[in-house]
Biotite code that builds the C-alpha atoms (Angstrom):
import biotite.structure as struc

atoms = struc.array([
    struc.Atom([74.493, -69.873, -21.849], chain_id="A", res_id=1, res_name="MET", atom_name="CA", element="C"),
    struc.Atom([71.612, -67.886, -23.766], chain_id="A", res_id=2, res_name="LYS", atom_name="CA", element="C"),
    struc.Atom([70.379, -64.705, -22.293], chain_id="A", res_id=3, res_name="HIS", atom_name="CA", element="C"),
    struc.Atom([67.273, -63.302, -23.030], chain_id="A", res_id=4, res_name="ASP", atom_name="CA", element="C"),
    struc.Atom([68.155, -59.482, -25.014], chain_id="A", res_id=5, res_name="GLU", atom_name="CA", element="C"),
    struc.Atom([65.827, -57.788, -22.087], chain_id="A", res_id=6, res_name="ASP", atom_name="CA", element="C"),
    struc.Atom([66.967, -59.715, -19.100], chain_id="A", res_id=7, res_name="GLU", atom_name="CA", element="C"),
    struc.Atom([68.431, -56.862, -16.499], chain_id="A", res_id=8, res_name="PRO", atom_name="CA", element="C"),
    struc.Atom([71.931, -57.740, -15.228], chain_id="A", res_id=9, res_name="ILE", atom_name="CA", element="C"),
    struc.Atom([72.266, -58.798, -11.923], chain_id="A", res_id=10, res_name="HIS", atom_name="CA", element="C"),
    struc.Atom([75.390, -56.890, -10.186], chain_id="A", res_id=11, res_name="LEU", atom_name="CA", element="C"),
    struc.Atom([77.093, -58.738, -7.640], chain_id="A", res_id=12, res_name="ILE", atom_name="CA", element="C"),
    struc.Atom([79.786, -57.792, -4.746], chain_id="A", res_id=13, res_name="SER", atom_name="CA", element="C"),
    struc.Atom([83.145, -59.264, -5.503], chain_id="A", res_id=14, res_name="ILE", atom_name="CA", element="C"),
    struc.Atom([84.106, -62.290, -4.062], chain_id="A", res_id=15, res_name="PRO", atom_name="CA", element="C"),
    struc.Atom([86.969, -62.383, -1.455], chain_id="A", res_id=16, res_name="GLU", atom_name="CA", element="C"),
    struc.Atom([89.538, -64.682, -3.279], chain_id="A", res_id=17, res_name="ILE", atom_name="CA", element="C"),
    struc.Atom([92.849, -65.197, -1.337], chain_id="A", res_id=18, res_name="SER", atom_name="CA", element="C"),
    struc.Atom([95.921, -64.638, -2.996], chain_id="A", res_id=19, res_name="GLY", atom_name="CA", element="C"),
    struc.Atom([95.097, -61.496, -5.440], chain_id="A", res_id=20, res_name="VAL", atom_name="CA", element="C"),
    struc.Atom([98.349, -59.362, -4.672], chain_id="A", res_id=21, res_name="THR", atom_name="CA", element="C"),
    struc.Atom([97.805, -55.946, -4.061], chain_id="A", res_id=22, res_name="GLY", atom_name="CA", element="C"),
    struc.Atom([94.115, -55.936, -3.927], chain_id="A", res_id=23, res_name="TYR", atom_name="CA", element="C"),
    struc.Atom([92.859, -53.083, -1.132], chain_id="A", res_id=24, res_name="ASP", atom_name="CA", element="C"),
    struc.Atom([89.326, -54.450, -0.021], chain_id="A", res_id=25, res_name="ARG", atom_name="CA", element="C"),
    struc.Atom([89.044, -51.259, 2.455], chain_id="A", res_id=26, res_name="SER", atom_name="CA", element="C"),
    struc.Atom([88.286, -49.418, -0.581], chain_id="A", res_id=27, res_name="MET", atom_name="CA", element="C"),
    struc.Atom([85.010, -49.194, -2.311], chain_id="A", res_id=28, res_name="GLU", atom_name="CA", element="C"),
    struc.Atom([85.005, -50.337, -5.694], chain_id="A", res_id=29, res_name="PRO", atom_name="CA", element="C"),
    struc.Atom([84.218, -47.500, -8.046], chain_id="A", res_id=30, res_name="GLY", atom_name="CA", element="C"),
    struc.Atom([87.251, -45.561, -6.041], chain_id="A", res_id=31, res_name="GLU", atom_name="CA", element="C"),
    struc.Atom([89.235, -47.375, -7.713], chain_id="A", res_id=32, res_name="TYR", atom_name="CA", element="C"),
    struc.Atom([87.876, -45.679, -11.219], chain_id="A", res_id=33, res_name="ALA", atom_name="CA", element="C"),
    struc.Atom([88.044, -42.414, -9.863], chain_id="A", res_id=34, res_name="GLN", atom_name="CA", element="C"),
    struc.Atom([91.401, -42.654, -8.382], chain_id="A", res_id=35, res_name="ARG", atom_name="CA", element="C"),
    struc.Atom([92.367, -43.810, -12.172], chain_id="A", res_id=36, res_name="ALA", atom_name="CA", element="C"),
    struc.Atom([90.368, -41.132, -14.006], chain_id="A", res_id=37, res_name="ALA", atom_name="CA", element="C"),
    struc.Atom([91.570, -38.486, -11.719], chain_id="A", res_id=38, res_name="GLU", atom_name="CA", element="C"),
    struc.Atom([95.075, -39.819, -12.304], chain_id="A", res_id=39, res_name="TRP", atom_name="CA", element="C"),
    struc.Atom([95.013, -39.769, -16.286], chain_id="A", res_id=40, res_name="ALA", atom_name="CA", element="C"),
    struc.Atom([93.527, -35.977, -15.713], chain_id="A", res_id=41, res_name="GLY", atom_name="CA", element="C"),
    struc.Atom([89.920, -36.568, -16.655], chain_id="A", res_id=42, res_name="TYR", atom_name="CA", element="C"),
    struc.Atom([86.789, -35.662, -14.375], chain_id="A", res_id=43, res_name="PRO", atom_name="CA", element="C"),
    struc.Atom([84.584, -38.729, -13.933], chain_id="A", res_id=44, res_name="ILE", atom_name="CA", element="C"),
    struc.Atom([80.862, -38.231, -12.597], chain_id="A", res_id=45, res_name="SER", atom_name="CA", element="C"),
    struc.Atom([78.675, -40.390, -10.157], chain_id="A", res_id=46, res_name="ASP", atom_name="CA", element="C"),
    struc.Atom([76.659, -41.291, -13.437], chain_id="A", res_id=47, res_name="ARG", atom_name="CA", element="C"),
    struc.Atom([79.603, -42.535, -15.544], chain_id="A", res_id=48, res_name="GLN", atom_name="CA", element="C"),
    struc.Atom([80.885, -44.599, -11.920], chain_id="A", res_id=49, res_name="ILE", atom_name="CA", element="C"),
    struc.Atom([77.224, -45.827, -12.249], chain_id="A", res_id=50, res_name="GLU", atom_name="CA", element="C"),
    struc.Atom([77.495, -46.852, -15.952], chain_id="A", res_id=51, res_name="THR", atom_name="CA", element="C"),
    struc.Atom([80.882, -48.414, -15.309], chain_id="A", res_id=52, res_name="LEU", atom_name="CA", element="C"),
    struc.Atom([79.210, -50.482, -12.221], chain_id="A", res_id=53, res_name="THR", atom_name="CA", element="C"),
    struc.Atom([76.762, -52.103, -14.652], chain_id="A", res_id=54, res_name="THR", atom_name="CA", element="C"),
    struc.Atom([79.472, -52.713, -16.776], chain_id="A", res_id=55, res_name="TYR", atom_name="CA", element="C"),
    struc.Atom([81.626, -54.581, -13.770], chain_id="A", res_id=56, res_name="SER", atom_name="CA", element="C"),
    struc.Atom([78.581, -56.572, -13.000], chain_id="A", res_id=57, res_name="GLY", atom_name="CA", element="C"),
    struc.Atom([78.491, -57.321, -16.084], chain_id="A", res_id=58, res_name="TRP", atom_name="CA", element="C"),
    struc.Atom([82.281, -58.918, -16.760], chain_id="A", res_id=59, res_name="LEU", atom_name="CA", element="C"),
    struc.Atom([81.574, -60.624, -13.863], chain_id="A", res_id=60, res_name="ILE", atom_name="CA", element="C"),
    struc.Atom([78.242, -62.361, -14.466], chain_id="A", res_id=61, res_name="ASP", atom_name="CA", element="C"),
    struc.Atom([78.537, -62.785, -17.971], chain_id="A", res_id=62, res_name="GLU", atom_name="CA", element="C"),
    struc.Atom([82.006, -62.275, -19.344], chain_id="A", res_id=63, res_name="ALA", atom_name="CA", element="C"),
    struc.Atom([83.598, -64.449, -17.400], chain_id="A", res_id=64, res_name="ILE", atom_name="CA", element="C"),
    struc.Atom([81.272, -67.066, -17.349], chain_id="A", res_id=65, res_name="PRO", atom_name="CA", element="C"),
    struc.Atom([81.487, -66.670, -20.928], chain_id="A", res_id=66, res_name="ALA", atom_name="CA", element="C"),
    struc.Atom([85.424, -67.069, -21.044], chain_id="A", res_id=67, res_name="GLY", atom_name="CA", element="C"),
    struc.Atom([86.141, -63.477, -22.025], chain_id="A", res_id=68, res_name="GLY", atom_name="CA", element="C"),
    struc.Atom([87.970, -63.117, -18.831], chain_id="A", res_id=69, res_name="LEU", atom_name="CA", element="C"),
    struc.Atom([89.368, -65.752, -16.594], chain_id="A", res_id=70, res_name="GLY", atom_name="CA", element="C"),
    struc.Atom([87.430, -67.209, -13.624], chain_id="A", res_id=71, res_name="PRO", atom_name="CA", element="C"),
    struc.Atom([89.552, -65.960, -10.848], chain_id="A", res_id=72, res_name="ARG", atom_name="CA", element="C"),
    struc.Atom([89.294, -61.951, -12.561], chain_id="A", res_id=73, res_name="GLU", atom_name="CA", element="C"),
    struc.Atom([86.236, -61.040, -10.518], chain_id="A", res_id=74, res_name="GLY", atom_name="CA", element="C"),
    struc.Atom([88.120, -60.260, -7.635], chain_id="A", res_id=75, res_name="ALA", atom_name="CA", element="C"),
    struc.Atom([89.766, -57.618, -9.327], chain_id="A", res_id=76, res_name="ARG", atom_name="CA", element="C"),
    struc.Atom([87.678, -56.576, -11.877], chain_id="A", res_id=77, res_name="ILE", atom_name="CA", element="C"),
    struc.Atom([87.896, -52.714, -11.178], chain_id="A", res_id=78, res_name="TRP", atom_name="CA", element="C"),
    struc.Atom([91.554, -52.463, -10.276], chain_id="A", res_id=79, res_name="ALA", atom_name="CA", element="C"),
    struc.Atom([92.922, -54.935, -12.876], chain_id="A", res_id=80, res_name="ARG", atom_name="CA", element="C"),
    struc.Atom([90.593, -54.019, -15.519], chain_id="A", res_id=81, res_name="HIS", atom_name="CA", element="C"),
    struc.Atom([88.272, -51.336, -15.201], chain_id="A", res_id=82, res_name="VAL", atom_name="CA", element="C"),
    struc.Atom([90.160, -48.743, -13.350], chain_id="A", res_id=83, res_name="ALA", atom_name="CA", element="C"),
    struc.Atom([93.177, -49.993, -15.596], chain_id="A", res_id=84, res_name="ASP", atom_name="CA", element="C"),
    struc.Atom([91.563, -49.158, -19.030], chain_id="A", res_id=85, res_name="SER", atom_name="CA", element="C"),
    struc.Atom([90.557, -45.723, -17.728], chain_id="A", res_id=86, res_name="LEU", atom_name="CA", element="C"),
    struc.Atom([94.507, -45.247, -17.265], chain_id="A", res_id=87, res_name="THR", atom_name="CA", element="C"),
    struc.Atom([94.851, -45.349, -20.808], chain_id="A", res_id=88, res_name="PHE", atom_name="CA", element="C"),
    struc.Atom([93.367, -41.893, -21.171], chain_id="A", res_id=89, res_name="ALA", atom_name="CA", element="C"),
    struc.Atom([96.664, -40.367, -19.470], chain_id="A", res_id=90, res_name="SER", atom_name="CA", element="C"),
    struc.Atom([98.390, -40.821, -23.263], chain_id="A", res_id=91, res_name="ALA", atom_name="CA", element="C"),
    struc.Atom([95.908, -37.936, -24.767], chain_id="A", res_id=92, res_name="TRP", atom_name="CA", element="C"),
    struc.Atom([96.046, -34.482, -23.516], chain_id="A", res_id=93, res_name="ASP", atom_name="CA", element="C"),
    struc.Atom([92.519, -34.081, -24.654], chain_id="A", res_id=94, res_name="GLU", atom_name="CA", element="C"),
    struc.Atom([90.261, -36.531, -25.327], chain_id="A", res_id=95, res_name="ALA", atom_name="CA", element="C"),
    struc.Atom([90.031, -37.791, -29.267], chain_id="A", res_id=96, res_name="PRO", atom_name="CA", element="C"),
    struc.Atom([87.578, -37.691, -31.530], chain_id="A", res_id=97, res_name="PRO", atom_name="CA", element="C"),
    struc.Atom([87.869, -41.427, -32.008], chain_id="A", res_id=98, res_name="GLU", atom_name="CA", element="C"),
    struc.Atom([89.477, -44.536, -31.083], chain_id="A", res_id=99, res_name="ILE", atom_name="CA", element="C"),
    struc.Atom([90.070, -47.883, -32.585], chain_id="A", res_id=100, res_name="LEU", atom_name="CA", element="C"),
    struc.Atom([89.941, -50.236, -29.489], chain_id="A", res_id=101, res_name="ASP", atom_name="CA", element="C"),
    struc.Atom([91.988, -53.040, -31.416], chain_id="A", res_id=102, res_name="VAL", atom_name="CA", element="C"),
    struc.Atom([91.273, -56.686, -30.238], chain_id="A", res_id=103, res_name="GLY", atom_name="CA", element="C"),
    struc.Atom([88.863, -55.488, -27.749], chain_id="A", res_id=104, res_name="SER", atom_name="CA", element="C"),
    struc.Atom([87.526, -59.105, -26.045], chain_id="A", res_id=105, res_name="GLY", atom_name="CA", element="C"),
    struc.Atom([84.918, -57.794, -24.144], chain_id="A", res_id=106, res_name="VAL", atom_name="CA", element="C"),
    struc.Atom([85.620, -54.227, -24.023], chain_id="A", res_id=107, res_name="GLY", atom_name="CA", element="C"),
    struc.Atom([88.790, -53.287, -22.586], chain_id="A", res_id=108, res_name="LEU", atom_name="CA", element="C"),
    struc.Atom([90.066, -50.461, -22.434], chain_id="A", res_id=109, res_name="PRO", atom_name="CA", element="C"),
    struc.Atom([87.390, -49.629, -25.034], chain_id="A", res_id=110, res_name="GLY", atom_name="CA", element="C"),
    struc.Atom([84.464, -49.478, -23.421], chain_id="A", res_id=111, res_name="ILE", atom_name="CA", element="C"),
    struc.Atom([85.300, -48.037, -20.124], chain_id="A", res_id=112, res_name="PRO", atom_name="CA", element="C"),
    struc.Atom([86.858, -44.881, -22.477], chain_id="A", res_id=113, res_name="LEU", atom_name="CA", element="C"),
    struc.Atom([84.081, -44.412, -24.190], chain_id="A", res_id=114, res_name="ALA", atom_name="CA", element="C"),
    struc.Atom([81.801, -44.153, -20.662], chain_id="A", res_id=115, res_name="ILE", atom_name="CA", element="C"),
    struc.Atom([84.568, -41.349, -19.008], chain_id="A", res_id=116, res_name="LEU", atom_name="CA", element="C"),
    struc.Atom([84.460, -39.811, -23.161], chain_id="A", res_id=117, res_name="TRP", atom_name="CA", element="C"),
    struc.Atom([81.088, -39.527, -23.899], chain_id="A", res_id=118, res_name="PRO", atom_name="CA", element="C"),
    struc.Atom([81.822, -37.457, -26.936], chain_id="A", res_id=119, res_name="GLU", atom_name="CA", element="C"),
    struc.Atom([84.699, -39.668, -28.601], chain_id="A", res_id=120, res_name="SER", atom_name="CA", element="C"),
    struc.Atom([83.452, -42.551, -31.093], chain_id="A", res_id=121, res_name="VAL", atom_name="CA", element="C"),
    struc.Atom([85.167, -45.592, -29.780], chain_id="A", res_id=122, res_name="VAL", atom_name="CA", element="C"),
    struc.Atom([84.929, -48.642, -32.150], chain_id="A", res_id=123, res_name="THR", atom_name="CA", element="C"),
    struc.Atom([85.739, -51.745, -30.514], chain_id="A", res_id=124, res_name="VAL", atom_name="CA", element="C"),
    struc.Atom([87.322, -54.351, -33.067], chain_id="A", res_id=125, res_name="LEU", atom_name="CA", element="C"),
    struc.Atom([87.689, -58.276, -32.165], chain_id="A", res_id=126, res_name="ASP", atom_name="CA", element="C"),
    struc.Atom([87.972, -61.124, -34.424], chain_id="A", res_id=127, res_name="ARG", atom_name="CA", element="C"),
    struc.Atom([85.890, -63.897, -32.597], chain_id="A", res_id=128, res_name="GLY", atom_name="CA", element="C"),
    struc.Atom([82.415, -64.119, -33.112], chain_id="A", res_id=129, res_name="GLY", atom_name="CA", element="C"),
    struc.Atom([81.681, -65.148, -29.574], chain_id="A", res_id=130, res_name="ARG", atom_name="CA", element="C"),
    struc.Atom([83.903, -62.010, -28.372], chain_id="A", res_id=131, res_name="ARG", atom_name="CA", element="C"),
    struc.Atom([81.616, -59.908, -30.888], chain_id="A", res_id=132, res_name="ILE", atom_name="CA", element="C"),
    struc.Atom([78.131, -60.984, -29.556], chain_id="A", res_id=133, res_name="ARG", atom_name="CA", element="C"),
    struc.Atom([79.102, -60.139, -25.862], chain_id="A", res_id=134, res_name="LEU", atom_name="CA", element="C"),
    struc.Atom([79.973, -56.890, -27.420], chain_id="A", res_id=135, res_name="LEU", atom_name="CA", element="C"),
    struc.Atom([76.918, -56.141, -28.794], chain_id="A", res_id=136, res_name="HIS", atom_name="CA", element="C"),
    struc.Atom([75.026, -57.005, -25.898], chain_id="A", res_id=137, res_name="ARG", atom_name="CA", element="C"),
    struc.Atom([77.035, -55.183, -23.419], chain_id="A", res_id=138, res_name="ILE", atom_name="CA", element="C"),
    struc.Atom([76.397, -51.805, -25.630], chain_id="A", res_id=139, res_name="VAL", atom_name="CA", element="C"),
    struc.Atom([72.530, -52.533, -25.791], chain_id="A", res_id=140, res_name="ARG", atom_name="CA", element="C"),
    struc.Atom([72.318, -53.078, -21.582], chain_id="A", res_id=141, res_name="ILE", atom_name="CA", element="C"),
    struc.Atom([74.626, -49.535, -21.607], chain_id="A", res_id=142, res_name="LEU", atom_name="CA", element="C"),
    struc.Atom([72.627, -47.705, -24.152], chain_id="A", res_id=143, res_name="ALA", atom_name="CA", element="C"),
    struc.Atom([75.850, -45.631, -25.352], chain_id="A", res_id=144, res_name="ILE", atom_name="CA", element="C"),
    struc.Atom([75.592, -44.358, -28.471], chain_id="A", res_id=145, res_name="PRO", atom_name="CA", element="C"),
    struc.Atom([79.407, -43.233, -28.886], chain_id="A", res_id=146, res_name="ASN", atom_name="CA", element="C"),
    struc.Atom([80.295, -47.534, -29.007], chain_id="A", res_id=147, res_name="ILE", atom_name="CA", element="C"),
    struc.Atom([80.655, -49.045, -32.695], chain_id="A", res_id=148, res_name="VAL", atom_name="CA", element="C"),
    struc.Atom([80.943, -52.880, -32.701], chain_id="A", res_id=149, res_name="VAL", atom_name="CA", element="C"),
    struc.Atom([83.019, -54.015, -35.540], chain_id="A", res_id=150, res_name="ALA", atom_name="CA", element="C"),
    struc.Atom([84.442, -57.661, -36.124], chain_id="A", res_id=151, res_name="GLN", atom_name="CA", element="C"),
    struc.Atom([87.334, -58.205, -38.177], chain_id="A", res_id=152, res_name="GLY", atom_name="CA", element="C"),
    struc.Atom([91.605, -58.140, -38.315], chain_id="A", res_id=153, res_name="ASP", atom_name="CA", element="C"),
    struc.Atom([93.353, -54.937, -37.295], chain_id="A", res_id=154, res_name="VAL", atom_name="CA", element="C"),
    struc.Atom([95.717, -56.414, -39.782], chain_id="A", res_id=155, res_name="PHE", atom_name="CA", element="C"),
    struc.Atom([93.260, -55.809, -42.461], chain_id="A", res_id=156, res_name="SER", atom_name="CA", element="C"),
    struc.Atom([91.824, -52.278, -41.298], chain_id="A", res_id=157, res_name="VAL", atom_name="CA", element="C"),
    struc.Atom([93.318, -49.519, -43.826], chain_id="A", res_id=158, res_name="ALA", atom_name="CA", element="C"),
    struc.Atom([91.381, -46.533, -42.621], chain_id="A", res_id=159, res_name="ASP", atom_name="CA", element="C"),
    struc.Atom([93.182, -43.678, -40.614], chain_id="A", res_id=160, res_name="GLU", atom_name="CA", element="C"),
    struc.Atom([92.317, -42.960, -37.254], chain_id="A", res_id=161, res_name="TRP", atom_name="CA", element="C"),
    struc.Atom([92.603, -40.099, -34.492], chain_id="A", res_id=162, res_name="HIS", atom_name="CA", element="C"),
    struc.Atom([93.561, -42.650, -31.655], chain_id="A", res_id=163, res_name="GLY", atom_name="CA", element="C"),
    struc.Atom([94.417, -46.288, -30.526], chain_id="A", res_id=164, res_name="MET", atom_name="CA", element="C"),
    struc.Atom([94.569, -48.349, -27.774], chain_id="A", res_id=165, res_name="THR", atom_name="CA", element="C"),
    struc.Atom([96.300, -51.707, -27.474], chain_id="A", res_id=166, res_name="PHE", atom_name="CA", element="C"),
    struc.Atom([95.369, -54.390, -24.194], chain_id="A", res_id=167, res_name="ARG", atom_name="CA", element="C"),
    struc.Atom([97.789, -57.257, -24.914], chain_id="A", res_id=168, res_name="GLY", atom_name="CA", element="C"),
    struc.Atom([95.741, -58.507, -28.532], chain_id="A", res_id=169, res_name="ALA", atom_name="CA", element="C"),
    struc.Atom([98.665, -57.972, -30.632], chain_id="A", res_id=170, res_name="VAL", atom_name="CA", element="C"),
    struc.Atom([102.867, -58.282, -29.552], chain_id="A", res_id=171, res_name="LYS", atom_name="CA", element="C"),
    struc.Atom([104.531, -54.535, -28.912], chain_id="A", res_id=172, res_name="PRO", atom_name="CA", element="C"),
    struc.Atom([106.583, -54.957, -31.764], chain_id="A", res_id=173, res_name="PRO", atom_name="CA", element="C"),
    struc.Atom([103.408, -55.214, -34.013], chain_id="A", res_id=174, res_name="GLU", atom_name="CA", element="C"),
    struc.Atom([101.214, -52.762, -32.434], chain_id="A", res_id=175, res_name="GLY", atom_name="CA", element="C"),
    struc.Atom([103.885, -50.410, -33.231], chain_id="A", res_id=176, res_name="ILE", atom_name="CA", element="C"),
    struc.Atom([103.979, -51.003, -37.006], chain_id="A", res_id=177, res_name="GLY", atom_name="CA", element="C"),
    struc.Atom([99.803, -50.577, -36.659], chain_id="A", res_id=178, res_name="LEU", atom_name="CA", element="C"),
    struc.Atom([100.048, -47.533, -35.189], chain_id="A", res_id=179, res_name="ALA", atom_name="CA", element="C"),
    struc.Atom([102.286, -46.022, -37.825], chain_id="A", res_id=180, res_name="ALA", atom_name="CA", element="C"),
    struc.Atom([100.247, -47.510, -40.490], chain_id="A", res_id=181, res_name="ARG", atom_name="CA", element="C"),
    struc.Atom([97.120, -46.263, -39.028], chain_id="A", res_id=182, res_name="LEU", atom_name="CA", element="C"),
    struc.Atom([97.454, -43.315, -37.220], chain_id="A", res_id=183, res_name="LEU", atom_name="CA", element="C"),
    struc.Atom([96.416, -40.133, -38.918], chain_id="A", res_id=184, res_name="GLU", atom_name="CA", element="C"),
    struc.Atom([99.288, -37.190, -38.411], chain_id="A", res_id=185, res_name="PRO", atom_name="CA", element="C"),
    struc.Atom([99.259, -35.521, -35.119], chain_id="A", res_id=186, res_name="GLY", atom_name="CA", element="C"),
    struc.Atom([97.393, -38.944, -33.572], chain_id="A", res_id=187, res_name="ALA", atom_name="CA", element="C"),
    struc.Atom([98.276, -40.713, -30.747], chain_id="A", res_id=188, res_name="THR", atom_name="CA", element="C"),
    struc.Atom([98.209, -44.874, -29.652], chain_id="A", res_id=189, res_name="ALA", atom_name="CA", element="C"),
    struc.Atom([98.310, -46.750, -26.104], chain_id="A", res_id=190, res_name="ALA", atom_name="CA", element="C"),
    struc.Atom([100.048, -50.003, -25.563], chain_id="A", res_id=191, res_name="PHE", atom_name="CA", element="C"),
    struc.Atom([99.316, -51.456, -22.554], chain_id="A", res_id=192, res_name="GLY", atom_name="CA", element="C"),
    struc.Atom([102.968, -53.409, -21.834], chain_id="A", res_id=193, res_name="LEU", atom_name="CA", element="C"),
    struc.Atom([103.300, -54.730, -18.412], chain_id="A", res_id=194, res_name="SER", atom_name="CA", element="C"),
    struc.Atom([101.434, -55.262, -15.083], chain_id="A", res_id=195, res_name="ARG", atom_name="CA", element="C"),
    struc.Atom([105.135, -55.272, -13.051], chain_id="A", res_id=196, res_name="LYS", atom_name="CA", element="C"),
    struc.Atom([106.868, -53.480, -11.034], chain_id="A", res_id=197, res_name="GLU", atom_name="CA", element="C"),
    struc.Atom([109.954, -53.290, -13.084], chain_id="A", res_id=198, res_name="GLN", atom_name="CA", element="C"),
    struc.Atom([110.466, -51.043, -16.194], chain_id="A", res_id=199, res_name="ARG", atom_name="CA", element="C"),
    struc.Atom([110.104, -53.356, -19.208], chain_id="A", res_id=200, res_name="PRO", atom_name="CA", element="C"),
    struc.Atom([113.521, -54.382, -20.230], chain_id="A", res_id=201, res_name="ASP", atom_name="CA", element="C"),
    struc.Atom([112.160, -53.956, -23.810], chain_id="A", res_id=202, res_name="VAL", atom_name="CA", element="C"),
    struc.Atom([110.951, -50.436, -23.565], chain_id="A", res_id=203, res_name="ALA", atom_name="CA", element="C"),
    struc.Atom([114.199, -48.610, -24.993], chain_id="A", res_id=204, res_name="ASP", atom_name="CA", element="C"),
    struc.Atom([114.016, -50.827, -27.998], chain_id="A", res_id=205, res_name="ASP", atom_name="CA", element="C"),
    struc.Atom([110.080, -50.210, -28.737], chain_id="A", res_id=206, res_name="LEU", atom_name="CA", element="C"),
    struc.Atom([110.838, -46.577, -28.370], chain_id="A", res_id=207, res_name="ILE", atom_name="CA", element="C"),
    struc.Atom([113.518, -46.761, -30.923], chain_id="A", res_id=208, res_name="ASN", atom_name="CA", element="C"),
    struc.Atom([111.416, -48.767, -33.416], chain_id="A", res_id=209, res_name="LEU", atom_name="CA", element="C"),
    struc.Atom([108.720, -46.517, -32.796], chain_id="A", res_id=210, res_name="ALA", atom_name="CA", element="C"),
    struc.Atom([111.128, -43.858, -33.786], chain_id="A", res_id=211, res_name="GLY", atom_name="CA", element="C"),
    struc.Atom([112.471, -45.155, -36.644], chain_id="A", res_id=212, res_name="ALA", atom_name="CA", element="C"),
    struc.Atom([108.793, -45.310, -37.999], chain_id="A", res_id=213, res_name="LEU", atom_name="CA", element="C"),
    struc.Atom([108.135, -41.867, -37.694], chain_id="A", res_id=214, res_name="GLY", atom_name="CA", element="C"),
    struc.Atom([106.736, -41.613, -34.188], chain_id="A", res_id=215, res_name="MET", atom_name="CA", element="C"),
    struc.Atom([107.316, -39.888, -30.827], chain_id="A", res_id=216, res_name="GLU", atom_name="CA", element="C"),
    struc.Atom([107.199, -42.277, -28.149], chain_id="A", res_id=217, res_name="ALA", atom_name="CA", element="C"),
    struc.Atom([107.572, -43.037, -24.392], chain_id="A", res_id=218, res_name="ASP", atom_name="CA", element="C"),
    struc.Atom([107.194, -45.354, -21.573], chain_id="A", res_id=219, res_name="VAL", atom_name="CA", element="C"),
    struc.Atom([105.650, -44.144, -18.585], chain_id="A", res_id=220, res_name="TYR", atom_name="CA", element="C"),
    struc.Atom([104.406, -46.087, -15.229], chain_id="A", res_id=221, res_name="GLN", atom_name="CA", element="C"),
    struc.Atom([100.955, -45.986, -13.408], chain_id="A", res_id=222, res_name="VAL", atom_name="CA", element="C"),
    struc.Atom([101.961, -45.760, -10.112], chain_id="A", res_id=223, res_name="PRO", atom_name="CA", element="C"),
    struc.Atom([101.258, -48.799, -7.791], chain_id="A", res_id=224, res_name="ALA", atom_name="CA", element="C"),
    struc.Atom([98.941, -46.686, -5.435], chain_id="A", res_id=225, res_name="GLU", atom_name="CA", element="C"),
    struc.Atom([96.721, -46.205, -8.645], chain_id="A", res_id=226, res_name="ILE", atom_name="CA", element="C"),
    struc.Atom([95.315, -49.817, -9.258], chain_id="A", res_id=227, res_name="LEU", atom_name="CA", element="C"),
    struc.Atom([96.421, -52.616, -7.469], chain_id="A", res_id=228, res_name="ASP", atom_name="CA", element="C"),
    struc.Atom([100.076, -52.777, -8.378], chain_id="A", res_id=229, res_name="GLY", atom_name="CA", element="C"),
    struc.Atom([102.215, -50.527, -11.065], chain_id="A", res_id=230, res_name="ALA", atom_name="CA", element="C"),
    struc.Atom([101.574, -51.083, -14.591], chain_id="A", res_id=231, res_name="SER", atom_name="CA", element="C"),
    struc.Atom([103.389, -49.489, -17.956], chain_id="A", res_id=232, res_name="TRP", atom_name="CA", element="C"),
    struc.Atom([102.104, -47.625, -20.803], chain_id="A", res_id=233, res_name="LEU", atom_name="CA", element="C"),
    struc.Atom([103.789, -46.825, -24.347], chain_id="A", res_id=234, res_name="LEU", atom_name="CA", element="C"),
    struc.Atom([102.223, -43.560, -25.764], chain_id="A", res_id=235, res_name="ARG", atom_name="CA", element="C"),
    struc.Atom([102.992, -43.597, -29.139], chain_id="A", res_id=236, res_name="MET", atom_name="CA", element="C"),
    struc.Atom([102.110, -39.904, -31.703], chain_id="A", res_id=237, res_name="ARG", atom_name="CA", element="C"),
    struc.Atom([102.863, -40.029, -35.341], chain_id="A", res_id=238, res_name="PHE", atom_name="CA", element="C"),
    struc.Atom([103.864, -36.438, -36.270], chain_id="A", res_id=239, res_name="ASP", atom_name="CA", element="C"),
    struc.Atom([103.337, -37.330, -39.845], chain_id="A", res_id=240, res_name="GLY", atom_name="CA", element="C"),
])
């Protein structure tokens, strides 16, 4: 479906869908973002929540119909996608000057992080032409100056980066190899590993692989009460 570039986004309420495990309907949607940002160690303003609300509405109105997310994801846009993206910020003690969001798709986690960190330049990288067009559109709608949209294959990237994020675009061992190759000395990468309650079975293997490539790594849990269930992140730091 073609959209006029100046067409406003119409925000819609989160639908009631049965069978969404852990979804807390007693909470206002923005409360998920507030809780996730505070848990990650960063303050978030009402204005930032408003921008995230516009973004979440666009995900429901346009990204889902375009195939950028699954058709049932509208019911949990905040907990499973927007707030989940904000938890990636916990990998950094302070906002990095820049990050590369690998395989960003429709901007997850890169766009929520760019909203949370207005002084950080966030490059959202994806290979797909349709997803790139969607990314250009939402960046225009949000009018956020610190987002750069880039089309390409991460395995062809040669620059060094102050930070990297991965949310399912590549397999964990590939992400570790990319982080070891592309991170600047002292830089950090965050990889979303799992949305299950149990610690991933491969956690220790991944930590050991990162160590073999010269990085310090740890796997830690985002508590279930922060989102709509537990999640696990792999944090890697390249000391150079």
